[in-house]
N, C-alpha and C positions, 0 to 999 in steps of 0.2 A: 366497423372499424377495420380497415384494410391492413393494419399494421399487426393485429393481434396473431394471425395464423402465421405470417413469416417470421415474427420475432420468436415465436414459440418453436418453430423448426430450427431456427438458428441456435437458440439457446439449448435445446436438447442435443443438437449436434456437437457444439462446443462443449457442453457438460460431459458427454460421453468421452471425448477425447481428453478432457482434464482428468476425470476419474480413472480412465484406463492407465494414465501415468501415474497417478497417485497409487492405484493398485500395484503397479510394478514396484513402486517403492516399499509398499506395505509387505509384498512377497519377499523382497530383500531383507526387510526387517526380520522376517520369521527364518531366515538362514542363520547358520553358525557364523559365516563370513561377517555379515553387516549387523547382527544382533548385538545389543548392549550399547552403553552410553559412549563408548570410544569412537566407534563409527560415526554416531550421530553428530558428536562434537566436531570431529575431523571435517565432515562435509559442510557442517555450519559455517566453520572458519574458513574453509575453501570459498564458500559463497561469499561471505561477508568481507573477507580481507583481500580477496584476489578478483573474482568475477564481478561483483557489485561495483567496486571502484572503478574497474575499467569502463563499465557501462556509464557510469555516472560521469567520469571525466570525458568521454567522447560525446555523451549527449549534451552536456553543458558548453564543450568548446565549440560545437557545432550549430547550437541553437542560433537563429537570426533573431535577436532581441528586438531589433527595429520594426519587423513585421508582425509581432504577436498581438493578437486582438485583447489588448489590456482590458477594456471594459467587461468583456466576456469572461476573461480570467479572473477578474475581480469579484464578478457575480458568484463564480464557483469556489473560489479559495476563501473569499470573507467568510461566509457561514460554515465552511468546512473547517477552517482553523479555529473559529469561535466554538464549534462543537467540540473539536479536539480538546481545547483548553477547558471547557466546561467539564467534560467527562474526566479529565484529568484532575481538576481541582476538587470534584465530588470525590473520586476515588482516593486522592491523597489524604483527604479527612477521614473517610471510612476505613482505609487500609493502613492505619498508622503502625501497626505492629507487624505488617507483611513485608515482603521484600521491598526494598526501595524502589525498584523500577518497575513493580506492578501497576502503580497508576498510569505510567507511559504505556505500558503494554496495552492495558484496556482501551486507553486513549486511541492507540493506532488501530486496534481491533475494530473500533466503532466507527472509524473515519477514513481509513486507507482502502480504496475500492480497487477491483480487478479491471484497471482500466485498459491493459493490453490484451491479456489472454481471452477475455469476454468482449470487453468494450469495442476495441477496433473492429473484429469480424462482424458484430451485431450492428454497429453504426454503419459500417461499409454495406452490408447486406440490405439494410432498410432505407438508407438515405444515399449511399453512393458517395462520390468524392465531395458533394457539397456538405454531407454530415461530416466527414472526415476533415473538412477544413476547420470545423469547430472542435471536434473531439480532440484531433492530434496535439494542437497548442496546448491544451489541458494537461492531456498525457505527458507531454515533454517536461512539463513543470511540476507534474504530480510528486514523483519521488523526491525530486530536490527539494520542494518547499516542505512536504510534511515530514520527511525524515530528518531534516535539517532541524525543524522546530522540536520534534520529538527528542533528538539528539541532545539539544540543549537542556531539555527539561530532565531527561533521565540521568545525564552526567551531573546537572546539578543536585539531583537527590542522591546520588552516589557520592558525591563531593561531601555532602553534610554529613554522611554516615562514616567519613573516613576519618578516624580518630588521630591520625597522624597530623592532620591540617586544621587544627581547630581555629575558630574566629572567622569573622566576616571576610576579611582580606584574604586569608589562606583559602577559605572556600571559594572566593571569587576568582583567584588565580588557578586553583585546581580544576575549577569547572571550566575556564577558559582554555587551559592546556588540553583537557580531555575532550572538549569540544571540537577545537581546531585540529588537533593532531588525532584524527579519527577516521576510519575507513569509508565514512559516508561523507562528512564534512569537507575534509582536506581534498579528495578529488574535485569536489564540486567548486572549492575555492580556486584550485589550480585552473579547472577547466574555464571558469569565468575569467581568470586572469589572461589565458590563452586567447580567449574570444574577445575581450576588450583590447587587448594589444594587437589582434589581428594576425597572430602567428598561425600559419598553415600546419596541420599535422602531416608529417611526411607520409606518403602513401603506404609503405610497408609497416609503419607503427600504427596507422589508422586501421590496417587489415588485421593486425594481431588484436587491437582493441576491440573491433568488430566481433571477432571470433570469440574472445573472453566473454563479452557481453551476451552473445547469443546463449552462452551456458546457464544464465541465471534463471530463466523460465523452467526449463526442464529440471534443473537441480533443485530448485525450490519445491516443485511438485513431487518430486522423488522424497525429499526430506519430509514433506507433509505425510506421506505414507510410511516412512521410516518411525516418524514420531507416533503415529497411530499405532504401529507394532509395538514400539517400546513403552508408551504411556498408557494407552487405551483412552476411553473417554468417560470413564465412570465418576460419578460425583460432581459434575459441572453442569447440570442441566439448567440450573437457575441463571448462572451468569451468561450461558451460551444463549439462552432464549432473549434476555435483555440486549446483550451485545448485539445480535442478529437484527432484533427490532430497532435498535437505533440506527443500525447502518441501512437497513433495506426501507425503513419507514420514516423516522426522524430526518435522517440526512438529506434525502430528496425533498422532502416536505419544506426544510429550510431553504434549500437552493431554489425551489419553485417560488416561495414567497419572495425572497430577495430579487430573483430574475424577473418576476411579474412586475414587482414595485420599480424596478429599474427600467421598464419599458421592454423587456425582450419578449417576443412573440415567435409564434410558428416554428420553423425548423431549428433555429438557434436554441429557443426555449427548450424544446423537446429533447435536443442533444445534450444541452448542459444538465438537465434534470435526470436524464437517463444516465449519464456519467456518474452522478451522484448516487443513483438507485443501485449500482453495481454492487456485488457481494464483497465481502474482505478479500483483499489480496493477499497474495503468498508472502509478501514482505512483511506482514504483520507476524506471521508465524517464525520467519527468519529473525525478526527483531527479538520476539520473545525468547527464542533459544539462545541468541547472542548475550542475553543479559540474564538468562537462567531464571525468568519469571513468568508464572501462569502459562507455561507451555501446553498443558493438556486443554485447559479451557480456550486457548487461543487456537489450536488445531481444531477443536471440535466446533468451535464458532465459524470458523473458515469453512469446513464441510457443512454445517447446517445452513448458513447463509447462502452458500453456492447453490444448495438444493433448493431452497425456498425461493430464489430468484426466479425459477421457471414459473413460479406463479405471481410474484411481485413485479417483475418485468413487465410482462404484459399489462398487468394491472395498472402501472404507472403511465403506460402509453394510453390507455383508455381515458385516464384522468387528463393527461396531457391534450387529447383530442378534445375533451369537453371544455377545457380551458380556452382552446384555440391559440 
């Protein structure tokens, strides 16, 4: 199997860089300047209300919707959203007395992959531009689709717990308002409007948005380190194991089954399944901190799944080589 050795090298190199930045965040979290809840919440709010909206708006406004490979996108997002909804539904039943955002946090942890920091360099190293042509369209819609679905779910649950707005109509109106006027959904809607109308983003504005968007990845990694320093990872072994297993094993297996049934083969099938096999992305941890739910287990699951991917990633490539 020619891919096993190269992908192992690429994964180890990328993991080393990722954990180095996380270590910087952890070191900061052990200092007096950044220790405590205040610094963690401040940086989380900056990421969620400033940098992420800039990234989402620019991405949505610039996507060429007409050229996207919709059948391939459907093969990936169909089982991914289905998995997300199943995990959410099961956890909503099991965690009735827990934080209202907990089911959505567990759903994102088990379905949202690290398609940028790990996915892009791995696909590029293994399959070149042909692989990126499959991976990048999925990546371009990944955050938009999954975070939008999750935002609707979590805001709906939060609205039901809001005693000031009882009743079905009040809950529906509150959910709609919270969902639309939201740092994830609103920039997506505005970006789509700009895209559909065909309005160009002025050069200076685009440059500002690009600079703000570039801060999302390193800031999220630093936040992971800060969270580890602040919360630790004790007492969450059980959820971490099954969340990581769902993300690394169940998710790619579902995409493989759907993709194979849909007639995908060769490079296209390999890249789509590898995208699903990626470990949990840092947006899951940002989402957990934004809603103050399951932060410890989400951070631990992110780290555990990233480490385990050094083994499961090459293993999935061996499976795909056998499938053909």
